N, CA, C and O atoms as a MOPAC input file, in Angstrom:
PM7 MOZYME 1SCF
protein

 N    147.45700 1    48.69700 1    19.14900 1
 C    146.30500 1    47.69700 1    20.23300 1
 C    145.53500 1    46.64600 1    19.39100 1
 O    144.80100 1    46.84900 1    18.42400 1
 N    145.95000 1    45.21100 1    20.12000 1
 C    145.94000 1    44.21600 1    19.30900 1
 C    144.34200 1    43.49200 1    19.93900 1
 O    144.39400 1    42.88400 1    21.00700 1
 N    142.97900 1    43.61900 1    19.19500 1
 C    141.68700 1    43.34600 1    19.93800 1
 C    141.15300 1    41.98600 1    18.70100 1
 O    140.09300 1    41.87500 1    18.08500 1
 N    142.59700 1    40.96100 1    18.70400 1
 C    141.98100 1    40.05400 1    18.00900 1
 C    141.34800 1    38.93100 1    19.09000 1
 O    140.27900 1    38.35200 1    18.89400 1
 N    142.25700 1    38.71900 1    20.33900 1
 C    141.17600 1    37.73900 1    21.14900 1
 C    139.51400 1    38.55900 1    21.59000 1
 O    138.88000 1    38.37200 1    22.62900 1
 N    139.09000 1    39.58000 1    20.29000 1
 C    137.88700 1    39.58900 1    20.74900 1
 C    137.07900 1    39.10200 1    19.56800 1
 O    135.86300 1    39.09700 1    19.75600 1
 N    137.48800 1    38.71300 1    18.44900 1
 C    136.70900 1    38.02300 1    17.75000 1
 C    136.46700 1    37.01300 1    17.81500 1
 O    137.27700 1    36.10900 1    18.01900 1
 N    134.99100 1    36.86600 1    17.62100 1
 C    133.76400 1    35.14900 1    17.71200 1
 C    133.98300 1    35.40800 1    19.31100 1
 O    132.97400 1    34.80300 1    19.67300 1
 N    134.38000 1    35.72100 1    20.14000 1
 C    134.41500 1    36.15300 1    21.76600 1
 C    132.12800 1    36.42600 1    21.67900 1
 O    131.30800 1    37.06300 1    21.01700 1
 N    132.15600 1    35.44600 1    22.82300 1
 C    130.32000 1    35.84800 1    23.33500 1
 C    130.36800 1    36.15600 1    25.16800 1
 O    131.16300 1    35.98700 1    26.09400 1
 N    129.18900 1    36.61800 1    24.98800 1
 C    129.43400 1    36.43600 1    26.61500 1
 C    127.95000 1    35.83900 1    26.83800 1
 O    127.80000 1    35.24700 1    25.77000 1
 N    127.24300 1    35.71600 1    27.27500 1
 C    126.03000 1    34.73100 1    27.94700 1
 C    125.23500 1    35.98300 1    29.22300 1
 O    125.80700 1    36.07500 1    30.30900 1
 N    124.41200 1    36.54600 1    29.06200 1
 C    123.45200 1    37.19500 1    29.74200 1
 C    122.54700 1    36.60500 1    30.28300 1
 O    121.78900 1    36.04100 1    29.49400 1
 N    122.29300 1    36.49400 1    31.42700 1
 C    120.24300 1    36.17600 1    31.53800 1
 C    119.19100 1    37.74700 1    32.72700 1
 O    119.31300 1    38.26000 1    33.83900 1
 N    118.60600 1    37.82500 1    31.95800 1
 C    117.99300 1    38.53900 1    33.48400 1
 C    116.44800 1    38.40600 1    32.72300 1
 O    116.04700 1    38.57000 1    31.57000 1
 N    115.68500 1    37.93300 1    34.30200 1
 C    114.04800 1    37.12700 1    33.84100 1
 C    114.85000 1    36.24100 1    33.95600 1
 O    115.80900 1    35.74100 1    34.54300 1
 N    113.34700 1    36.19500 1    32.37000 1
 C    113.38000 1    35.02900 1    31.61000 1
 C    113.77900 1    35.40800 1    30.57000 1
 O    113.19000 1    34.69600 1    29.75800 1
 N    114.63800 1    36.32000 1    29.84700 1
 C    115.64600 1    37.03700 1    29.19900 1
 C    117.39500 1    36.24900 1    28.68700 1
 O    118.24800 1    36.76500 1    29.40800 1
 N    118.05100 1    35.19400 1    27.67600 1
 C    118.95000 1    35.26400 1    28.09400 1
 C    119.74900 1    35.95900 1    26.40100 1
 O    119.65800 1    35.64800 1    25.21300 1
 N    120.28100 1    36.70500 1    26.96700 1
 C    120.58600 1    37.03400 1    25.48500 1
 C    122.73400 1    36.48600 1    25.18400 1
 O    123.55800 1    36.06800 1    25.99700 1
 N    122.82100 1    36.70000 1    24.11400 1
 C    124.32300 1    36.63000 1    23.93000 1
 C    125.07700 1    37.12700 1    23.31000 1
 O    124.85600 1    36.85200 1    22.13100 1
 N    126.19800 1    37.97000 1    23.46500 1
 C    126.78200 1    38.81800 1    22.76600 1
 C    127.43600 1    38.80700 1    22.19400 1
 O    127.84200 1    37.85300 1    22.85700 1
 N    128.99100 1    39.03900 1    20.55700 1
 C    129.14000 1    38.84100 1    20.82200 1
 C    130.84900 1    39.94100 1    21.72800 1
 O    130.46700 1    40.91700 1    22.37400 1
 N    131.80000 1    39.81000 1    21.71600 1
 C    132.76600 1    41.22900 1    22.40700 1
 C    132.40300 1    42.22900 1    22.20700 1
 O    131.75000 1    43.06000 1    22.83800 1
 N    133.11800 1    42.13800 1    20.68200 1
 C    133.75100 1    42.67200 1    19.63100 1
 C    132.47600 1    44.16700 1    19.38100 1
 O    132.50500 1    45.36600 1    19.10400 1
 N    131.88700 1    43.52800 1    19.57000 1
 C    130.24900 1    44.42100 1    19.62000 1
 C    130.02200 1    45.75200 1    20.88100 1
 O    129.73400 1    46.88300 1    20.48800 1
 N    130.13000 1    45.55900 1    21.87300 1
 C    130.07600 1    45.94100 1    22.40600 1
 C    131.04800 1    47.31900 1    22.84100 1
 O    132.23000 1    47.42400 1    23.17000 1
 N    129.95300 1    48.28500 1    22.67200 1
 C    131.13700 1    49.10300 1    22.19500 1
 C    131.45000 1    50.27300 1    24.08800 1
 O    132.58300 1    50.56300 1    24.47100 1
 N    130.22200 1    50.65800 1    24.82000 1
 C    130.46100 1    50.51800 1    26.08800 1
 C    129.50300 1    49.81700 1    27.46400 1
 O    128.48300 1    49.21400 1    27.13100 1
 N    129.68600 1    49.86200 1    28.29600 1
 C    128.65200 1    49.30600 1    29.57000 1
 C    128.12200 1    50.67900 1    30.26800 1
 O    128.61300 1    51.80100 1    30.14300 1
 N    127.14200 1    50.34200 1    30.93100 1
 C    126.79200 1    51.57900 1    32.19300 1
 C    125.81100 1    51.02700 1    32.93700 1
 O    124.99600 1    50.12000 1    32.76900 1
 N    126.07500 1    51.77200 1    33.78300 1
 C    124.67500 1    51.22400 1    34.92900 1
 C    124.78100 1    52.48500 1    35.62100 1
 O    125.53700 1    53.43800 1    35.80800 1
 N    122.81300 1    51.66900 1    36.11700 1
 C    122.02500 1    52.81400 1    36.85700 1
 C    121.88700 1    51.92200 1    37.35800 1
 O    122.02400 1    50.90400 1    36.67800 1
 N    121.42800 1    51.72000 1    39.29700 1
 C    120.43300 1    51.41700 1    39.67200 1
 C    119.98400 1    50.04700 1    40.19400 1
 O    118.88100 1    49.72600 1    40.63700 1
 N    121.47300 1    49.06500 1    39.98900 1
 C    121.67000 1    47.64800 1    39.43800 1
 C    120.84100 1    47.41000 1    38.61500 1
 O    119.85600 1    46.85700 1    39.10400 1
 N    120.77700 1    47.62700 1    37.28200 1
 C    121.06600 1    47.68700 1    36.00500 1
 C    122.00300 1    48.02600 1    35.08000 1
 O    122.21300 1    49.23300 1    34.95900 1
 N    122.72700 1    47.15100 1    34.28300 1
 C    123.35100 1    47.16800 1    32.92600 1
 C    122.92000 1    47.49900 1    32.26000 1
 O    121.70300 1    47.31400 1    32.25900 1
 N    123.37900 1    48.07100 1    31.41700 1
 C    123.20800 1    48.34400 1    29.66900 1
 C    124.07400 1    48.20600 1    28.98300 1
 O    125.22500 1    48.61400 1    29.13400 1
 N    123.39100 1    47.28900 1    27.67500 1
 C    125.41200 1    46.92500 1    27.15300 1
 C    125.02700 1    48.62400 1    25.90500 1
 O    124.03800 1    48.19300 1    25.31200 1
 N    125.12400 1    49.20600 1    25.67000 1
 C    125.62500 1    50.02300 1    23.96600 1
 C    126.14000 1    48.81900 1    23.23600 1
 O    126.90100 1    48.01200 1    23.77100 1
 N    125.71000 1    48.71500 1    22.00400 1
 C    126.08500 1    48.63800 1    21.08300 1
 C    127.06300 1    48.84900 1    20.12900 1
 O    128.07900 1    49.10400 1    20.77500 1
 N    127.30700 1    48.88200 1    19.00100 1
 C    127.97200 1    49.61600 1    18.26700 1
 C    128.30600 1    50.04000 1    17.09300 1
 O    129.02500 1    50.95600 1    16.69500 1
 N    127.35200 1    48.82000 1    16.33600 1
 C    126.69200 1    48.88600 1    15.59000 1
 C    125.17800 1    48.93800 1    14.89800 1
 O    124.69700 1    48.76500 1    13.77800 1
 N    124.70300 1    49.28900 1    16.26800 1
 C    123.01900 1    48.67200 1    16.09800 1
 C    122.68400 1    50.55300 1    16.71000 1
 O    121.86500 1    51.38600 1    16.32300 1
 N    123.73400 1    50.59800 1    17.76300 1
 C    123.42300 1    52.30600 1    18.20800 1
 C    122.46300 1    51.43300 1    19.16700 1
 O    121.66900 1    52.20600 1    19.70500 1
 N    122.24700 1    50.07300 1    19.58200 1
 C    121.09900 1    49.55500 1    20.71800 1
 C    121.25200 1    49.67000 1    21.75000 1
 O    122.03300 1    48.72000 1    21.80700 1
 N    121.21000 1    50.04600 1    22.85100 1
 C    121.25100 1    49.44300 1    23.90600 1
 C    119.88400 1    48.39700 1    24.68900 1
 O    118.65600 1    48.48400 1    24.70400 1
 N    121.15400 1    47.18200 1    25.42900 1
 C    119.63900 1    46.00200 1    25.94700 1
 C    120.68200 1    46.04800 1    27.14100 1
 O    121.91300 1    46.06100 1    27.16800 1
 N    119.16200 1    46.08000 1    28.65100 1
 C    120.16100 1    46.15900 1    29.82300 1
 C    119.33000 1    44.31400 1    30.80800 1
 O    118.34900 1    43.63000 1    30.51600 1
 N    119.82900 1    44.25600 1    31.35300 1
 C    120.09900 1    44.08700 1    32.45500 1
 C    120.47900 1    43.90000 1    33.67700 1
 O    121.61800 1    44.36100 1    33.75200 1
 N    120.08800 1    43.38800 1    34.89000 1
 C    120.16700 1    43.38900 1    36.26600 1
 C    121.35400 1    42.20900 1    36.46900 1
 O    121.18300 1    41.02700 1    36.76800 1
 N    122.58200 1    42.90600 1    36.21300 1
 C    124.14900 1    41.90900 1    36.89700 1
 C    124.80000 1    43.31700 1    37.04200 1
 O    124.59600 1    44.31100 1    36.34500 1
 N    125.66400 1    43.16400 1    38.15100 1
 C    126.28500 1    44.43100 1    38.33400 1
 C    127.95500 1    44.45600 1    37.52500 1
 O    128.66300 1    43.57200 1    37.04500 1
 N    128.11800 1    46.14000 1    37.70500 1
 C    128.61500 1    46.59300 1    36.62100 1
 C    130.17900 1    46.20300 1    37.16700 1
 O    131.07400 1    46.53800 1    36.39100 1
 N    130.49100 1    45.70100 1    38.10100 1
 C    131.54900 1    44.11200 1    38.93400 1
 C    131.74200 1    43.06900 1    37.89300 1
 O    132.69600 1    42.98300 1    37.11900 1
 N    130.64200 1    42.23600 1    37.98500 1
 C    130.64400 1    41.53400 1    37.29900 1
 C    131.01800 1    41.68800 1    35.93600 1
 O    132.00900 1    41.08800 1    35.51900 1
 N    130.29800 1    42.47000 1    35.14200 1
 C    130.95800 1    42.58700 1    33.90100 1
 C    132.56000 1    43.02100 1    33.66000 1
 O    133.15000 1    42.70000 1    32.62800 1
 N    133.03200 1    43.59300 1    34.46100 1
 C    134.14000 1    44.22700 1    34.58100 1
 C    135.22500 1    42.69400 1    34.53700 1
 O    136.13600 1    42.52200 1    33.72700 1
 N    134.88800 1    41.90500 1    35.42900 1
 C    135.59100 1    40.17400 1    35.90000 1
 C    135.59800 1    39.50100 1    34.60500 1
 O    136.46800 1    38.92300 1    33.95400 1
 N    134.31800 1    39.76300 1    34.42400 1
 C    134.21500 1    39.22600 1    32.12000 1
 C    134.93300 1    39.75300 1    31.14700 1
 O    135.72400 1    39.13400 1    30.43600 1
 N    134.62800 1    41.11900 1    31.08200 1
 C    135.34600 1    41.94300 1    29.61300 1
 C    136.77600 1    42.28700 1    29.74100 1
 O    137.44600 1    42.50300 1    28.73100 1
 N    137.20500 1    42.34000 1    30.74700 1
 C    138.68100 1    42.84500 1    31.39200 1
 C    139.56800 1    41.84600 1    30.82400 1
 O    140.44700 1    41.65000 1    31.66400 1
 N    139.76800 1    41.09100 1    29.75900 1
 C    140.56500 1    40.37700 1    29.29500 1
 C    140.09900 1    40.51500 1    27.94700 1
 O    141.00900 1    40.24400 1    27.16400 1
 N    139.09800 1    40.81200 1    27.41200 1
 C    139.42100 1    41.65300 1    26.33800 1
 C    139.10400 1    42.66600 1    25.58600 1
 O    138.62500 1    42.86900 1    24.47100 1
 N    139.83400 1    43.75800 1    27.25700 1
 C    140.49900 1    45.32800 1    26.44300 1
 C    140.02400 1    46.82400 1    27.33700 1
 O    140.56700 1    47.92100 1    27.46400 1
 N    138.20700 1    45.97900 1    28.06700 1
 C    137.28700 1    46.64300 1    28.72000 1
 C    138.27900 1    46.87200 1    29.97400 1
 O    138.81400 1    45.93200 1    30.56200 1
 N    138.51100 1    48.60300 1    30.40900 1
 C    138.68400 1    49.19600 1    31.41200 1
 C    137.26100 1    50.21300 1    31.57100 1
 O    136.60500 1    50.93600 1    30.82000 1
 N    137.20700 1    49.68200 1    33.42000 1
 C    136.33400 1    51.04600 1    33.80200 1
 C    137.07900 1    52.38500 1    33.75400 1
 O    138.27300 1    52.62300 1    33.93400 1
 N    136.39000 1    52.92800 1    33.55900 1
 C    135.89600 1    55.25100 1    33.55500 1
 C    135.50500 1    55.15600 1    35.12200 1
 O    135.92600 1    55.89200 1    36.01400 1
 N    135.06200 1    54.62700 1    35.18300 1
 C    134.00600 1    55.50200 1    36.54400 1
 C    133.71300 1    54.89200 1    37.33500 1
 O    133.88000 1    53.67500 1    37.41500 1
 N    133.38300 1    55.35300 1    37.83600 1
 C    132.22200 1    53.96400 1    39.05500 1
 C    131.10200 1    53.06200 1    38.17900 1
 O    130.93300 1    51.88200 1    38.48800 1
 N    130.25500 1    53.74100 1    36.94000 1
 C    128.97100 1    54.07500 1    36.26800 1
 C    129.48000 1    53.35100 1    34.67800 1
 O    128.77100 1    53.29200 1    33.67400 1
 N    130.66900 1    52.93000 1    34.79400 1
 C    131.01100 1    53.15200 1    32.77700 1
 C    132.85300 1    51.99700 1    32.98800 1
 O    133.90900 1    51.95700 1    33.62000 1
 N    132.13800 1    51.36500 1    32.02200 1
 C    133.15200 1    50.33400 1    31.21500 1
 C    133.18100 1    49.90400 1    30.26400 1
 O    132.48600 1    48.96900 1    29.86500 1
 N    134.69900 1    50.99500 1    29.18100 1
 C    134.88800 1    50.78800 1    27.75300 1
 C    135.04500 1    50.07500 1    27.00500 1
 O    135.98000 1    49.36700 1    27.37900 1
 N    134.54200 1    49.63600 1    25.68300 1
 C    135.45800 1    48.76100 1    24.92500 1
 C    136.75700 1    49.81500 1    24.34800 1
 O    136.61200 1    50.81000 1    23.63700 1
 N    138.43400 1    49.08600 1    25.06000 1
 C    139.60500 1    50.42800 1    24.46500 1
 C    139.62800 1    50.16800 1    22.91000 1
 O    140.33900 1    50.80900 1    22.13600 1
 N    138.48200 1    48.82100 1    22.41800 1
 C    138.98100 1    48.70600 1    20.97200 1
 C    138.30000 1    50.43200 1    20.24200 1
 O    138.77600 1    51.09300 1    19.31900 1
 N    137.40000 1    50.63900 1    20.86900 1
 C    136.51500 1    52.06000 1    20.40800 1
 C    136.80100 1    53.69400 1    20.38000 1
 O    136.22300 1    54.69400 1    19.95600 1
 N    138.15700 1    53.34600 1    21.15300 1
 C    138.53000 1    54.79600 1    21.84000 1
 C    139.34500 1    55.35800 1    20.83000 1
 O    140.11000 1    54.92600 1    19.96800 1
 N    138.94500 1    56.43200 1    21.20300 1
 C    139.86100 1    57.31300 1    19.95700 1
 C    140.12600 1    58.03600 1    20.69200 1
 O    140.73800 1    57.09400 1    20.19000 1
 N    140.49000 1    59.15700 1    21.80900 1
 C    141.05800 1    60.05000 1    22.21300 1
 C    140.93200 1    60.52400 1    23.81100 1
 O    140.05700 1    60.21100 1    24.61800 1
 N    141.57300 1    60.99700 1    23.91300 1
 C    141.78200 1    61.24300 1    25.83500 1
 C    141.84200 1    62.53100 1    25.94500 1
 O    142.78100 1    63.05300 1    25.34500 1
 N    140.81600 1    63.53100 1    26.78500 1
 C    141.58600 1    64.94000 1    27.05300 1
 C    141.54800 1    65.07300 1    28.02200 1
 O    140.55800 1    64.57500 1    28.55800 1
 N    142.38700 1    65.69100 1    28.79200 1
 C    142.52600 1    65.93000 1    29.84100 1
 C    142.36500 1    67.57700 1    30.40500 1
 O    142.33100 1    67.96300 1    31.57400 1
 N    142.28700 1    68.31200 1    29.25000 1
 C    142.32400 1    69.74200 1    29.77900 1
 C    141.84200 1    70.29600 1    31.12400 1
 O    142.29900 1    70.42100 1    32.26000 1
 N    140.68200 1    70.57700 1    30.45700 1
 C    139.12900 1    71.29000 1    30.70500 1
 C    138.58500 1    69.91200 1    32.30700 1
 O    138.68800 1    70.05100 1    33.52600 1
 N    138.17500 1    69.02700 1    31.66800 1
 C    137.64900 1    67.95900 1    31.97500 1
 C    138.26100 1    66.62200 1    31.53400 1
 O    138.78700 1    66.58800 1    30.42200 1
 N    138.24100 1    65.24100 1    32.48500 1
 C    138.61400 1    64.67500 1    31.94700 1
 C    138.05200 1    64.20700 1    31.09000 1
 O    136.92100 1    64.61400 1    31.35700 1
 N    137.86200 1    63.16300 1    29.49300 1
 C    137.02300 1    63.07600 1    28.66800 1
 C    138.01800 1    61.62700 1    28.38500 1
 O    139.22800 1    61.47900 1    28.55600 1
 N    136.67800 1    60.38600 1    27.74900 1
 C    137.36000 1    59.77100 1    26.62400 1
 C    136.19100 1    59.59000 1    25.76100 1
 O    135.01600 1    59.36900 1    26.05600 1
 N    137.08800 1    59.81000 1    24.01000 1
 C    136.04400 1    60.33700 1    23.02700 1
 C    136.35300 1    58.88600 1    22.88800 1
 O    137.35300 1    58.21700 1    23.14800 1
 N    134.94800 1    58.56000 1    22.30000 1
 C    134.91200 1    56.79000 1    21.69800 1
 C    134.94200 1    57.15900 1    19.92500 1
 O    134.76700 1    58.25100 1    19.38600 1
 N    135.12900 1    56.28300 1    19.51400 1
 C    134.91900 1    55.86900 1    17.25300 1
 C    133.53700 1    57.05000 1    17.15400 1
 O    133.56500 1    58.05300 1    16.44100 1
 N    132.58800 1    56.71900 1    17.87900 1
 C    131.58300 1    57.63700 1    17.80400 1
 C    131.38100 1    59.43200 1    18.02800 1
 O    130.34700 1    60.07500 1    18.20800 1
 N    132.34700 1    59.73900 1    17.96200 1
 C    132.93400 1    60.90200 1    19.13000 1
 C    131.17300 1    60.79800 1    21.17300 1
 O    130.88900 1    61.41800 1    22.19700 1
 N    130.92400 1    60.09800 1    20.71500 1
 C    130.82600 1    60.13800 1    21.97600 1
 C    131.69900 1    60.52700 1    23.65100 1
 O    132.70700 1    59.93900 1    24.04200 1
 N    131.12400 1    61.41500 1    24.24800 1
 C    132.13800 1    61.32200 1    25.52600 1
 C    131.90300 1    60.74400 1    26.41100 1
 O    130.82100 1    60.15800 1    26.39700 1
 N    132.63600 1    60.62900 1    27.42400 1
 C    132.24600 1    59.61900 1    28.98000 1
 C    133.41000 1    60.55200 1    29.53000 1
 O    134.42700 1    60.98500 1    28.98700 1
 N    132.93500 1    60.68800 1    30.68500 1
 C    133.03900 1    61.09500 1    32.34100 1
 C    134.73600 1    60.50600 1    32.39300 1
 O    134.64800 1    60.08800 1    31.23800 1
 N    135.82100 1    60.23000 1    32.68500 1
 C    136.63800 1    59.57900 1    33.44900 1
 C    136.76000 1    60.02800 1    35.08200 1
 O    137.13700 1    61.17400 1    35.32600 1
 N    136.59800 1    59.56500 1    35.63700 1
 C    136.44600 1    59.32300 1    37.35700 1
 C    138.14700 1    60.18200 1    37.86000 1
 O    139.01700 1    59.95700 1    37.01900 1
 N    138.44900 1    60.74200 1    38.62200 1
 C    139.93300 1    60.98100 1    38.90100 1
 C    140.66600 1    59.71000 1    39.19400 1
 O    141.64900 1    59.29300 1    38.58100 1
 N    140.17900 1    59.25500 1    40.01500 1
 C    140.63300 1    57.76200 1    40.32900 1
 C    141.06900 1    56.74900 1    38.95800 1
 O    142.03100 1    56.02300 1    39.20800 1
 N    140.54700 1    56.62000 1    37.68900 1
 C    139.99400 1    55.47000 1    36.90400 1
 C    141.63900 1    56.45600 1    36.08000 1
 O    142.57800 1    55.70400 1    35.82000 1
 N    141.82600 1    57.81700 1    35.78700 1
 C    142.49200 1    58.76100 1    34.70700 1
 C    143.70300 1    57.45700 1    34.65700 1
 O    143.91200 1    56.68900 1    33.71800 1
 N    144.40100 1    57.51100 1    36.00300 1
 C    145.71500 1    56.64800 1    36.01300 1
 C    146.45000 1    54.95100 1    35.40500 1
 O    147.49800 1    54.38700 1    35.09200 1
 N    144.69000 1    54.73400 1    35.58600 1
 C    144.84200 1    53.38600 1    35.22700 1
 C    144.47300 1    53.27400 1    33.35400 1
 O    144.71500 1    52.34000 1    32.59000 1
 N    143.71900 1    54.81900 1    33.02500 1
 C    143.44800 1    54.70900 1    31.45300 1
 C    144.95700 1    55.33900 1    30.72300 1
 O    145.10700 1    55.53900 1    29.51700 1
 N    145.63500 1    55.49600 1    31.43000 1
 C    146.92200 1    56.24400 1    30.93200 1
 C    147.91900 1    55.13500 1    31.51100 1
 O    149.02800 1    55.08400 1    30.97800 1
 N    147.78000 1    54.69300 1    32.02400 1
 C    148.74000 1    53.50600 1    32.59400 1
 C    148.21000 1    52.00300 1    31.41400 1
 O    148.94500 1    51.04200 1    31.18400 1
 N    147.30600 1    52.12300 1    31.04600 1
 C    146.71200 1    50.94400 1    29.72900 1
 C    147.30500 1    51.69000 1    28.45000 1
 O    147.83800 1    50.83200 1    27.74600 1
 N    147.40200 1    52.77200 1    27.95900 1
 C    147.73400 1    53.19800 1    26.82200 1
 C    149.20800 1    53.74000 1    26.67200 1
 O    149.61300 1    54.17700 1    25.59500 1
 N    149.84400 1    53.69800 1    27.59700 1
 C    150.83100 1    53.39000 1    27.69100 1
 C    152.10000 1    52.10700 1    27.26900 1
 O    153.23100 1    52.06900 1    26.78500 1
 N    150.86800 1    50.98300 1    27.90900 1
 C    151.08900 1    49.83700 1    27.81600 1
 C    151.50400 1    49.72200 1    25.68400 1
 O    152.45600 1    49.19700 1    25.10600 1
 N    150.65800 1    50.24200 1    25.30100 1
 C    150.47000 1    50.49900 1    23.54900 1
 C    151.34200 1    51.60100 1    23.01800 1
 O    151.31400 1    51.75300 1    21.79600 1
 N    152.15400 1    52.44100 1    23.76400 1
 C    152.76400 1    53.17400 1    22.91300 1
 C    153.59000 1    52.89200 1    22.32200 1
 O    154.08900 1    53.69700 1    21.53500 1

């Protein structure tokens, strides 16, 4: 999988008076809860929160290899480690964090992975 299109690419997000710029290749995953999206960063283990819909972030990040895995989370496939489907549907990221995959999104994850195998 080639993620070179993520290098030096940034997104700018505004929340109230705060404006932040993020390098796309540093975003591990994005989660949402009650209209607040949290960006989880790879190298710093920090989380930044913004009042932005996950749908809007998905549209921004999809061209860079981000995939929606359930209604609350969007992952950067650059940090994908493995897929587990035995007892529960889980994607494991490079930092060994496990995130649940919804039944509906499982086919899109498989399709994304097949396109690179």
